[in-house]
TORMAR-674855 format. One record per residue (C-alpha): x, y, z; residue in three letters. Coordinates in steps of 0.05 Angstrom, whole numbers, plus 5000, padded with zeros to 4 digits. Example, Ala and Ser with C-alpha at 12.3 -4.5 7.8 and 13.67 -1.06 7.14 Angstrom:
2
<node c1="5246" c2="4910" c3="5156" rest="ala"/>
<node c1="5273" c2="4979" c3="5143" rest="ser"/>
This chain:
415
<node c1="8583" c2="2452" c3="1726" rest="unk"/>
<node c1="8649" c2="2488" c3="1739" rest="unk"/>
<node c1="8647" c2="2564" c3="1743" rest="unk"/>
<node c1="8700" c2="2617" c3="1748" rest="unk"/>
<node c1="8758" c2="2606" c3="1796" rest="unk"/>
<node c1="8737" c2="2533" c3="1806" rest="unk"/>
<node c1="8671" c2="2547" c3="1841" rest="unk"/>
<node c1="8613" c2="2499" c3="1831" rest="unk"/>
<node c1="8546" c2="2520" c3="1803" rest="unk"/>
<node c1="8489" c2="2470" c3="1804" rest="unk"/>
<node c1="8440" c2="2483" c3="1749" rest="unk"/>
<node c1="8385" c2="2450" c3="1790" rest="unk"/>
<node c1="8381" c2="2419" c3="1858" rest="unk"/>
<node c1="8404" c2="2347" c3="1865" rest="unk"/>
<node c1="8348" c2="2307" c3="1899" rest="unk"/>
<node c1="8347" c2="2237" c3="1924" rest="unk"/>
<node c1="8302" c2="2197" c3="1969" rest="unk"/>
<node c1="8265" c2="2133" c3="1979" rest="unk"/>
<node c1="8189" c2="2123" c3="1982" rest="unk"/>
<node c1="8161" c2="2148" c3="2047" rest="unk"/>
<node c1="8223" c2="2189" c3="2063" rest="unk"/>
<node c1="8233" c2="2263" c3="2048" rest="unk"/>
<node c1="8280" c2="2278" c3="1991" rest="unk"/>
<node c1="8344" c2="2318" c3="2004" rest="unk"/>
<node c1="8370" c2="2373" c3="1960" rest="unk"/>
<node c1="8433" c2="2413" c3="1949" rest="unk"/>
<node c1="8425" c2="2480" c3="1914" rest="unk"/>
<node c1="8474" c2="2530" c3="1888" rest="unk"/>
<node c1="8491" c2="2592" c3="1926" rest="unk"/>
<node c1="8527" c2="2654" c3="1903" rest="unk"/>
<node c1="8598" c2="2661" c3="1926" rest="unk"/>
<node c1="8638" c2="2725" c3="1940" rest="unk"/>
<node c1="8711" c2="2729" c3="1921" rest="unk"/>
<node c1="8755" c2="2703" c3="1976" rest="unk"/>
<node c1="8822" c2="2731" c3="2000" rest="unk"/>
<node c1="8882" c2="2695" c3="1970" rest="unk"/>
<node c1="8902" c2="2670" c3="2039" rest="unk"/>
<node c1="8836" c2="2630" c3="2042" rest="unk"/>
<node c1="8841" c2="2602" c3="1971" rest="unk"/>
<node c1="8872" c2="2537" c3="1994" rest="unk"/>
<node c1="8818" c2="2527" c3="2048" rest="unk"/>
<node c1="8764" c2="2542" c3="1997" rest="unk"/>
<node c1="8792" c2="2491" c3="1948" rest="unk"/>
<node c1="8793" c2="2438" c3="2003" rest="unk"/>
<node c1="8721" c2="2454" c3="2021" rest="unk"/>
<node c1="8701" c2="2447" c3="1948" rest="unk"/>
<node c1="8735" c2="2380" c3="1943" rest="unk"/>
<node c1="8700" c2="2358" c3="2007" rest="unk"/>
<node c1="8633" c2="2381" c3="1980" rest="unk"/>
<node c1="8645" c2="2344" c3="1914" rest="unk"/>
<node c1="8663" c2="2281" c3="1953" rest="unk"/>
<node c1="8600" c2="2286" c3="1995" rest="unk"/>
<node c1="8557" c2="2298" c3="1934" rest="unk"/>
<node c1="8587" c2="2237" c3="1899" rest="unk"/>
<node c1="8576" c2="2194" c3="1960" rest="unk"/>
<node c1="8505" c2="2218" c3="1964" rest="unk"/>
<node c1="8495" c2="2206" c3="1890" rest="unk"/>
<node c1="8523" c2="2136" c3="1894" rest="unk"/>
<node c1="8479" c2="2121" c3="1954" rest="unk"/>
<node c1="8419" c2="2144" c3="1914" rest="unk"/>
<node c1="8438" c2="2097" c3="1857" rest="unk"/>
<node c1="8446" c2="2039" c3="1905" rest="unk"/>
<node c1="8378" c2="2050" c3="1936" rest="unk"/>
<node c1="8345" c2="2058" c3="1868" rest="unk"/>
<node c1="8384" c2="1997" c3="1844" rest="unk"/>
<node c1="8350" c2="1953" c3="1895" rest="unk"/>
<node c1="8290" c2="1951" c3="1849" rest="unk"/>
<node c1="8331" c2="1950" c3="1785" rest="unk"/>
<node c1="8324" c2="1875" c3="1778" rest="unk"/>
<node c1="8250" c2="1875" c3="1796" rest="unk"/>
<node c1="8208" c2="1838" c3="1782" rest="unk"/>
<node c1="8238" c2="1772" c3="1804" rest="unk"/>
<node c1="8211" c2="1701" c3="1797" rest="unk"/>
<node c1="8245" c2="1642" c3="1832" rest="unk"/>
<node c1="8222" c2="1570" c3="1830" rest="unk"/>
<node c1="8246" c2="1502" c3="1853" rest="unk"/>
<node c1="8272" c2="1457" c3="1797" rest="unk"/>
<node c1="8280" c2="1473" c3="1722" rest="unk"/>
<node c1="8207" c2="1488" c3="1715" rest="unk"/>
<node c1="8220" c2="1539" c3="1660" rest="unk"/>
<node c1="8150" c2="1543" c3="1632" rest="unk"/>
<node c1="8121" c2="1556" c3="1701" rest="unk"/>
<node c1="8171" c2="1613" c3="1712" rest="unk"/>
<node c1="8155" c2="1641" c3="1644" rest="unk"/>
<node c1="8081" c2="1640" c3="1659" rest="unk"/>
<node c1="8093" c2="1678" c3="1724" rest="unk"/>
<node c1="8140" c2="1726" c3="1689" rest="unk"/>
<node c1="8090" c2="1742" c3="1635" rest="unk"/>
<node c1="8041" c2="1765" c3="1688" rest="unk"/>
<node c1="8088" c2="1803" c3="1734" rest="unk"/>
<node c1="8125" c2="1839" c3="1678" rest="unk"/>
<node c1="8064" c2="1859" c3="1638" rest="unk"/>
<node c1="8048" c2="1932" c3="1623" rest="unk"/>
<node c1="8074" c2="1993" c3="1660" rest="unk"/>
<node c1="8059" c2="1968" c3="1730" rest="unk"/>
<node c1="8059" c2="1894" c3="1718" rest="unk"/>
<node c1="8014" c2="1843" c3="1751" rest="unk"/>
<node c1="8015" c2="1831" c3="1826" rest="unk"/>
<node c1="8061" c2="1781" c3="1859" rest="unk"/>
<node c1="8001" c2="1739" c3="1880" rest="unk"/>
<node c1="7973" c2="1738" c3="1808" rest="unk"/>
<node c1="8041" c2="1716" c3="1782" rest="unk"/>
<node c1="8051" c2="1661" c3="1833" rest="unk"/>
<node c1="7982" c2="1632" c3="1818" rest="unk"/>
<node c1="7996" c2="1635" c3="1743" rest="unk"/>
<node c1="8063" c2="1601" c3="1751" rest="unk"/>
<node c1="8039" c2="1545" c3="1796" rest="unk"/>
<node c1="7977" c2="1536" c3="1753" rest="unk"/>
<node c1="8021" c2="1526" c3="1692" rest="unk"/>
<node c1="8059" c2="1472" c3="1729" rest="unk"/>
<node c1="7994" c2="1438" c3="1749" rest="unk"/>
<node c1="7971" c2="1437" c3="1677" rest="unk"/>
<node c1="8038" c2="1411" c3="1652" rest="unk"/>
<node c1="8040" c2="1361" c3="1709" rest="unk"/>
<node c1="8112" c2="1380" c3="1724" rest="unk"/>
<node c1="8154" c2="1317" c3="1737" rest="unk"/>
<node c1="8089" c2="1280" c3="1750" rest="unk"/>
<node c1="8089" c2="1308" c3="1821" rest="unk"/>
<node c1="8046" c2="1370" c3="1810" rest="unk"/>
<node c1="7974" c2="1371" c3="1788" rest="unk"/>
<node c1="7928" c2="1313" c3="1771" rest="unk"/>
<node c1="7949" c2="1244" c3="1748" rest="unk"/>
<node c1="8010" c2="1235" c3="1793" rest="unk"/>
<node c1="8033" c2="1207" c3="1860" rest="unk"/>
<node c1="7976" c2="1158" c3="1874" rest="unk"/>
<node c1="7965" c2="1140" c3="1946" rest="unk"/>
<node c1="7957" c2="1069" c3="1973" rest="unk"/>
<node c1="7887" c2="1067" c3="1944" rest="unk"/>
<node c1="7909" c2="1092" c3="1876" rest="unk"/>
<node c1="7879" c2="1161" c3="1884" rest="unk"/>
<node c1="7912" c2="1227" c3="1869" rest="unk"/>
<node c1="7900" c2="1285" c3="1917" rest="unk"/>
<node c1="7928" c2="1356" c3="1918" rest="unk"/>
<node c1="7962" c2="1401" c3="1968" rest="unk"/>
<node c1="7973" c2="1475" c3="1954" rest="unk"/>
<node c1="7988" c2="1541" c3="1989" rest="unk"/>
<node c1="7992" c2="1615" c3="1970" rest="unk"/>
<node c1="8017" c2="1671" c3="2015" rest="unk"/>
<node c1="8015" c2="1746" c3="2007" rest="unk"/>
<node c1="8078" c2="1775" c3="2037" rest="unk"/>
<node c1="8049" c2="1845" c3="2042" rest="unk"/>
<node c1="7990" c2="1826" c3="2086" rest="unk"/>
<node c1="8015" c2="1758" c3="2111" rest="unk"/>
<node c1="7949" c2="1727" c3="2090" rest="unk"/>
<node c1="7952" c2="1654" c3="2072" rest="unk"/>
<node c1="7905" c2="1605" c3="2038" rest="unk"/>
<node c1="7918" c2="1530" c3="2033" rest="unk"/>
<node c1="7885" c2="1464" c3="2016" rest="unk"/>
<node c1="7908" c2="1395" c3="2035" rest="unk"/>
<node c1="7889" c2="1324" c3="2013" rest="unk"/>
<node c1="7839" c2="1357" c3="1965" rest="unk"/>
<node c1="7800" c2="1310" c3="1921" rest="unk"/>
<node c1="7762" c2="1320" c3="1856" rest="unk"/>
<node c1="7789" c2="1391" c3="1840" rest="unk"/>
<node c1="7849" c2="1397" c3="1794" rest="unk"/>
<node c1="7866" c2="1470" c3="1807" rest="unk"/>
<node c1="7903" c2="1466" c3="1873" rest="unk"/>
<node c1="7936" c2="1535" c3="1874" rest="unk"/>
<node c1="7872" c2="1570" c3="1852" rest="unk"/>
<node c1="7834" c2="1534" c3="1908" rest="unk"/>
<node c1="7885" c2="1558" c3="1958" rest="unk"/>
<node c1="7876" c2="1629" c3="1934" rest="unk"/>
<node c1="7801" c2="1623" c3="1942" rest="unk"/>
<node c1="7812" c2="1602" c3="2015" rest="unk"/>
<node c1="7855" c2="1664" c3="2025" rest="unk"/>
<node c1="7809" c2="1713" c3="1991" rest="unk"/>
<node c1="7740" c2="1686" c3="2010" rest="unk"/>
<node c1="7747" c2="1659" c3="2080" rest="unk"/>
<node c1="7778" c2="1677" c3="2146" rest="unk"/>
<node c1="7812" c2="1609" c3="2149" rest="unk"/>
<node c1="7882" c2="1590" c3="2129" rest="unk"/>
<node c1="7875" c2="1516" c3="2112" rest="unk"/>
<node c1="7818" c2="1471" c3="2088" rest="unk"/>
<node c1="7826" c2="1396" c3="2078" rest="unk"/>
<node c1="7797" c2="1336" c3="2042" rest="unk"/>
<node c1="7729" c2="1334" c3="2011" rest="unk"/>
<node c1="7707" c2="1396" c3="2048" rest="unk"/>
<node c1="7763" c2="1435" c3="2014" rest="unk"/>
<node c1="7737" c2="1407" c3="1947" rest="unk"/>
<node c1="7666" c2="1428" c3="1962" rest="unk"/>
<node c1="7689" c2="1498" c3="1981" rest="unk"/>
<node c1="7730" c2="1505" c3="1917" rest="unk"/>
<node c1="7673" c2="1481" c3="1873" rest="unk"/>
<node c1="7623" c2="1527" c3="1908" rest="unk"/>
<node c1="7670" c2="1585" c3="1893" rest="unk"/>
<node c1="7669" c2="1569" c3="1819" rest="unk"/>
<node c1="7726" c2="1521" c3="1804" rest="unk"/>
<node c1="7707" c2="1462" c3="1759" rest="unk"/>
<node c1="7692" c2="1395" c3="1791" rest="unk"/>
<node c1="7683" c2="1343" c3="1814" rest="unk"/>
<node c1="7737" c2="1313" c3="1770" rest="unk"/>
<node c1="7774" c2="1247" c3="1775" rest="unk"/>
<node c1="7846" c2="1267" c3="1788" rest="unk"/>
<node c1="7873" c2="1198" c3="1771" rest="unk"/>
<node c1="7898" c2="1185" c3="1701" rest="unk"/>
<node c1="7917" c2="1122" c3="1664" rest="unk"/>
<node c1="7990" c2="1135" c3="1679" rest="unk"/>
<node c1="7979" c2="1140" c3="1754" rest="unk"/>
<node c1="7934" c2="1079" c3="1756" rest="unk"/>
<node c1="7986" c2="1038" c3="1719" rest="unk"/>
<node c1="8039" c2="1059" c3="1768" rest="unk"/>
<node c1="7994" c2="1040" c3="1826" rest="unk"/>
<node c1="7979" c2="0971" c3="1796" rest="unk"/>
<node c1="8053" c2="0956" c3="1788" rest="unk"/>
<node c1="8064" c2="0976" c3="1860" rest="unk"/>
<node c1="8008" c2="0929" c3="1883" rest="unk"/>
<node c1="8041" c2="0873" c3="1844" rest="unk"/>
<node c1="8105" c2="0887" c3="1883" rest="unk"/>
<node c1="8069" c2="0872" c3="1948" rest="unk"/>
<node c1="8057" c2="0946" c3="1960" rest="unk"/>
<node c1="8130" c2="0961" c3="1970" rest="unk"/>
<node c1="8159" c2="1010" c3="1983" rest="unk"/>
<node c1="8110" c2="1045" c3="2030" rest="unk"/>
<node c1="8110" c2="1094" c3="2087" rest="unk"/>
<node c1="8088" c2="1048" c3="2143" rest="unk"/>
<node c1="8131" c2="1027" c3="2202" rest="unk"/>
<node c1="8124" c2="0984" c3="2264" rest="unk"/>
<node c1="8068" c2="0945" c3="2231" rest="unk"/>
<node c1="8056" c2="0878" c3="2197" rest="unk"/>
<node c1="8005" c2="0866" c3="2141" rest="unk"/>
<node c1="7953" c2="0812" c3="2145" rest="unk"/>
<node c1="7964" c2="0800" c3="2071" rest="unk"/>
<node c1="8013" c2="0826" c3="2020" rest="unk"/>
<node c1="7982" c2="0895" c3="2021" rest="unk"/>
<node c1="7948" c2="0898" c3="2088" rest="unk"/>
<node c1="7906" c2="0912" c3="2126" rest="unk"/>
<node c1="7963" c2="0928" c3="2175" rest="unk"/>
<node c1="7966" c2="0917" c3="2249" rest="unk"/>
<node c1="8016" c2="0949" c3="2297" rest="unk"/>
<node c1="8072" c2="0910" c3="2330" rest="unk"/>
<node c1="8075" c2="0924" c3="2404" rest="unk"/>
<node c1="8148" c2="0941" c3="2410" rest="unk"/>
<node c1="8143" c2="0944" c3="2486" rest="unk"/>
<node c1="8125" c2="0870" c3="2488" rest="unk"/>
<node c1="8183" c2="0850" c3="2442" rest="unk"/>
<node c1="8247" c2="0837" c3="2479" rest="unk"/>
<node c1="8294" c2="0822" c3="2421" rest="unk"/>
<node c1="8303" c2="0844" c3="2349" rest="unk"/>
<node c1="8301" c2="0771" c3="2327" rest="unk"/>
<node c1="8231" c2="0765" c3="2356" rest="unk"/>
<node c1="8208" c2="0825" c3="2316" rest="unk"/>
<node c1="8239" c2="0798" c3="2253" rest="unk"/>
<node c1="8209" c2="0730" c3="2265" rest="unk"/>
<node c1="8139" c2="0760" c3="2271" rest="unk"/>
<node c1="8148" c2="0800" c3="2208" rest="unk"/>
<node c1="8176" c2="0741" c3="2169" rest="unk"/>
<node c1="8122" c2="0693" c3="2193" rest="unk"/>
<node c1="8067" c2="0741" c3="2172" rest="unk"/>
<node c1="8098" c2="0757" c3="2105" rest="unk"/>
<node c1="8128" c2="0690" c3="2086" rest="unk"/>
<node c1="8200" c2="0714" c3="2088" rest="unk"/>
<node c1="8184" c2="0772" c3="2042" rest="unk"/>
<node c1="8220" c2="0822" c3="2085" rest="unk"/>
<node c1="8284" c2="0783" c3="2100" rest="unk"/>
<node c1="8344" c2="0828" c3="2094" rest="unk"/>
<node c1="8303" c2="0892" c3="2095" rest="unk"/>
<node c1="8315" c2="0911" c3="2167" rest="unk"/>
<node c1="8375" c2="0936" c3="2206" rest="unk"/>
<node c1="8394" c2="0916" c3="2276" rest="unk"/>
<node c1="8390" c2="0984" c3="2309" rest="unk"/>
<node c1="8318" c2="0995" c3="2286" rest="unk"/>
<node c1="8290" c2="0928" c3="2264" rest="unk"/>
<node c1="8233" c2="0960" c3="2225" rest="unk"/>
<node c1="8274" c2="1011" c3="2188" rest="unk"/>
<node c1="8287" c2="0993" c3="2114" rest="unk"/>
<node c1="8360" c2="0989" c3="2094" rest="unk"/>
<node c1="8351" c2="0976" c3="2020" rest="unk"/>
<node c1="8361" c2="1041" c3="1983" rest="unk"/>
<node c1="8300" c2="1033" c3="1937" rest="unk"/>
<node c1="8255" c2="1032" c3="1998" rest="unk"/>
<node c1="8278" c2="1099" c3="2022" rest="unk"/>
<node c1="8287" c2="1135" c3="1956" rest="unk"/>
<node c1="8262" c2="1207" c3="1952" rest="unk"/>
<node c1="8271" c2="1241" c3="1885" rest="unk"/>
<node c1="8240" c2="1296" c3="1844" rest="unk"/>
<node c1="8197" c2="1245" c3="1806" rest="unk"/>
<node c1="8161" c2="1215" c3="1866" rest="unk"/>
<node c1="8167" c2="1265" c3="1922" rest="unk"/>
<node c1="8169" c2="1335" c3="1896" rest="unk"/>
<node c1="8139" c2="1404" c3="1897" rest="unk"/>
<node c1="8138" c2="1468" c3="1858" rest="unk"/>
<node c1="8152" c2="1525" c3="1907" rest="unk"/>
<node c1="8154" c2="1594" c3="1876" rest="unk"/>
<node c1="8169" c2="1664" c3="1900" rest="unk"/>
<node c1="8154" c2="1728" c3="1863" rest="unk"/>
<node c1="8174" c2="1800" c3="1877" rest="unk"/>
<node c1="8133" c2="1847" c3="1834" rest="unk"/>
<node c1="8151" c2="1916" c3="1808" rest="unk"/>
<node c1="8126" c2="1948" c3="1871" rest="unk"/>
<node c1="8171" c2="1905" c3="1914" rest="unk"/>
<node c1="8113" c2="1863" c3="1941" rest="unk"/>
<node c1="8126" c2="1789" c3="1953" rest="unk"/>
<node c1="8083" c2="1728" c3="1945" rest="unk"/>
<node c1="8099" c2="1654" c3="1950" rest="unk"/>
<node c1="8062" c2="1592" c3="1928" rest="unk"/>
<node c1="8067" c2="1516" c3="1930" rest="unk"/>
<node c1="8032" c2="1460" c3="1893" rest="unk"/>
<node c1="8042" c2="1385" c3="1896" rest="unk"/>
<node c1="8005" c2="1319" c3="1892" rest="unk"/>
<node c1="8048" c2="1293" c3="1949" rest="unk"/>
<node c1="8089" c2="1231" c3="1960" rest="unk"/>
<node c1="8077" c2="1171" c3="1915" rest="unk"/>
<node c1="8042" c2="1113" c3="1951" rest="unk"/>
<node c1="8029" c2="1155" c3="2013" rest="unk"/>
<node c1="7980" c2="1131" c3="2065" rest="unk"/>
<node c1="7911" c2="1160" c3="2047" rest="unk"/>
<node c1="7899" c2="1225" c3="2084" rest="unk"/>
<node c1="7973" c2="1243" c3="2089" rest="unk"/>
<node c1="7989" c2="1317" c3="2086" rest="unk"/>
<node c1="8060" c2="1337" c3="2070" rest="unk"/>
<node c1="8095" c2="1403" c3="2077" rest="unk"/>
<node c1="8064" c2="1434" c3="2015" rest="unk"/>
<node c1="8005" c2="1469" c3="2049" rest="unk"/>
<node c1="8042" c2="1483" c3="2114" rest="unk"/>
<node c1="8062" c2="1557" c3="2121" rest="unk"/>
<node c1="8135" c2="1565" c3="2136" rest="unk"/>
<node c1="8153" c2="1495" c3="2113" rest="unk"/>
<node c1="8144" c2="1491" c3="2037" rest="unk"/>
<node c1="8146" c2="1567" c3="2029" rest="unk"/>
<node c1="8143" c2="1632" c3="2066" rest="unk"/>
<node c1="8149" c2="1706" c3="2047" rest="unk"/>
<node c1="8149" c2="1774" c3="2079" rest="unk"/>
<node c1="8155" c2="1840" c3="2042" rest="unk"/>
<node c1="8201" c2="1867" c3="2096" rest="unk"/>
<node c1="8252" c2="1811" c3="2088" rest="unk"/>
<node c1="8246" c2="1763" c3="2029" rest="unk"/>
<node c1="8221" c2="1693" c3="2013" rest="unk"/>
<node c1="8238" c2="1620" c3="2012" rest="unk"/>
<node c1="8214" c2="1557" c3="1975" rest="unk"/>
<node c1="8229" c2="1485" c3="1994" rest="unk"/>
<node c1="8225" c2="1415" c3="1965" rest="unk"/>
<node c1="8242" c2="1345" c3="1986" rest="unk"/>
<node c1="8221" c2="1298" c3="2042" rest="unk"/>
<node c1="8164" c2="1340" c3="2069" rest="unk"/>
<node c1="8149" c2="1292" c3="2126" rest="unk"/>
<node c1="8217" c2="1309" c3="2155" rest="unk"/>
<node c1="8223" c2="1381" c3="2132" rest="unk"/>
<node c1="8157" c2="1404" c3="2160" rest="unk"/>
<node c1="8182" c2="1388" c3="2230" rest="unk"/>
<node c1="8232" c2="1445" c3="2224" rest="unk"/>
<node c1="8193" c2="1499" c3="2185" rest="unk"/>
<node c1="8256" c2="1512" c3="2144" rest="unk"/>
<node c1="8227" c2="1569" c3="2102" rest="unk"/>
<node c1="8204" c2="1607" c3="2163" rest="unk"/>
<node c1="8274" c2="1596" c3="2191" rest="unk"/>
<node c1="8305" c2="1623" c3="2128" rest="unk"/>
<node c1="8263" c2="1687" c3="2128" rest="unk"/>
<node c1="8275" c2="1700" c3="2201" rest="unk"/>
<node c1="8350" c2="1688" c3="2193" rest="unk"/>
<node c1="8351" c2="1740" c3="2136" rest="unk"/>
<node c1="8311" c2="1787" c3="2181" rest="unk"/>
<node c1="8368" c2="1782" c3="2231" rest="unk"/>
<node c1="8418" c2="1801" c3="2178" rest="unk"/>
<node c1="8440" c2="1735" c3="2146" rest="unk"/>
<node c1="8453" c2="1735" c3="2071" rest="unk"/>
<node c1="8408" c2="1688" c3="2031" rest="unk"/>
<node c1="8462" c2="1636" c3="2021" rest="unk"/>
<node c1="8479" c2="1632" c3="2094" rest="unk"/>
<node c1="8406" c2="1630" c3="2115" rest="unk"/>
<node c1="8392" c2="1573" c3="2066" rest="unk"/>
<node c1="8452" c2="1533" c3="2089" rest="unk"/>
<node c1="8435" c2="1544" c3="2162" rest="unk"/>
<node c1="8364" c2="1519" c3="2153" rest="unk"/>
<node c1="8386" c2="1456" c3="2116" rest="unk"/>
<node c1="8441" c2="1441" c3="2166" rest="unk"/>
<node c1="8391" c2="1445" c3="2224" rest="unk"/>
<node c1="8352" c2="1388" c3="2192" rest="unk"/>
<node c1="8414" c2="1348" c3="2173" rest="unk"/>
<node c1="8440" c2="1348" c3="2244" rest="unk"/>
<node c1="8378" c2="1310" c3="2267" rest="unk"/>
<node c1="8365" c2="1270" c3="2203" rest="unk"/>
<node c1="8432" c2="1260" c3="2167" rest="unk"/>
<node c1="8399" c2="1216" c3="2113" rest="unk"/>
<node c1="8343" c2="1264" c3="2095" rest="unk"/>
<node c1="8336" c2="1291" c3="2024" rest="unk"/>
<node c1="8315" c2="1362" c3="2013" rest="unk"/>
<node c1="8331" c2="1431" c3="1986" rest="unk"/>
<node c1="8309" c2="1503" c3="1987" rest="unk"/>
<node c1="8321" c2="1571" c3="1956" rest="unk"/>
<node c1="8324" c2="1638" c3="1991" rest="unk"/>
<node c1="8314" c2="1707" c3="1960" rest="unk"/>
<node c1="8317" c2="1772" c3="1998" rest="unk"/>
<node c1="8276" c2="1833" c3="1984" rest="unk"/>
<node c1="8332" c2="1862" c3="1941" rest="unk"/>
<node c1="8327" c2="1803" c3="1894" rest="unk"/>
<node c1="8391" c2="1768" c3="1917" rest="unk"/>
<node c1="8380" c2="1693" c3="1915" rest="unk"/>
<node c1="8416" c2="1629" c3="1935" rest="unk"/>
<node c1="8402" c2="1555" c3="1947" rest="unk"/>
<node c1="8423" c2="1498" c3="1992" rest="unk"/>
<node c1="8410" c2="1423" c3="1991" rest="unk"/>
<node c1="8425" c2="1358" c3="2025" rest="unk"/>
<node c1="8424" c2="1287" c3="1997" rest="unk"/>
<node c1="8416" c2="1306" c3="1924" rest="unk"/>
<node c1="8436" c2="1357" c3="1872" rest="unk"/>
<node c1="8385" c2="1413" c3="1869" rest="unk"/>
<node c1="8367" c2="1462" c3="1814" rest="unk"/>
<node c1="8324" c2="1524" c3="1818" rest="unk"/>
<node c1="8300" c2="1572" c3="1764" rest="unk"/>
<node c1="8305" c2="1648" c3="1763" rest="unk"/>
<node c1="8282" c2="1705" c3="1719" rest="unk"/>
<node c1="8291" c2="1779" c3="1732" rest="unk"/>
<node c1="8293" c2="1842" c3="1690" rest="unk"/>
<node c1="8367" c2="1835" c3="1675" rest="unk"/>
<node c1="8357" c2="1767" c3="1642" rest="unk"/>
<node c1="8334" c2="1751" c3="1572" rest="unk"/>
<node c1="8301" c2="1685" c3="1594" rest="unk"/>
<node c1="8297" c2="1637" c3="1652" rest="unk"/>
<node c1="8363" c2="1616" c3="1682" rest="unk"/>
<node c1="8374" c2="1551" c3="1720" rest="unk"/>
<node c1="8421" c2="1549" c3="1779" rest="unk"/>
<node c1="8452" c2="1484" c3="1802" rest="unk"/>
<node c1="8467" c2="1473" c3="1875" rest="unk"/>
<node c1="8509" c2="1415" c3="1900" rest="unk"/>
<node c1="8504" c2="1383" c3="1969" rest="unk"/>
């Protein structure tokens, strides 16, 4: 407060600091009257002191404000109920739940709701009509990861991934062995993950001669295989390749191939990737303590080759997080995206000083330079809660909730 002759008296020391750092303080001191000739200098010193105090005070507010929006939940797509489930956990009580607890709750909600038919049981049948699950969870404080891939008979993908992280020294378990581990740790099973809806989708696909599919450089013995490879080295002309395909399939594939790659589909419906047949929930949570966790769950690409593992359970591809930096979640054509580990790239770019928007755009552009027709998207969030997204080949939406919001907000990102 102001005292006589313009001097400053602080009723109590002003302290400010961050966790792990000593606080600083400024205390009042008694002042003796100064000669008139020094009054001007004293007033200037007072103004300077006030300025320094205000700067220090504002700096304290900025540092404290870093956590003002915590907790934070970010998810791919408008999966509002999944974000609400995570938010309920991470915002509960005085301290809130952990980031890992919240991620598992959010992804579990999406599995139960079968978000877009691409998460949880009863979606994305493979060539045999079976649904399998991929999932990952990562603790950004310890960098521990648990994941399952091509898991059969267990409907709780994200919970199985957490069991791998917490009850084994491994990072990734696959197939029936992943199922056996999850069941031995207490998850319900074995359970048939196919539902009437997925079986009906598969039967229609069979009636359409098993098109589209993910095979290349092969010809089927019948309408739906078994398939045998074409020896491209022994074929000297594109016409010869086309002739072999057409002879084996009765002209079924006429017009489906382009001249520069005679076994690459040109018809758009053969290459379609969208959120209803090729999608993932990827979620990042920052809890009240500033700890980060990420998680991913998906039933993979529709009509995939049995045994296929996409980017969902691959650390650094579908998601990645580090308390020191931030987090990322991705969705789209996982077979392409996993070749670039885009979420690892995003986090490392932010570590080097990039803002989330720039880091997201950089990671997407790296893929697009090599695969200009790929379809994919991701979100980035730094450890201050600043978030952004980037996409290629489709319009992308991601969902956010933080303490400044009344409910989940959906952000639209255009390619």
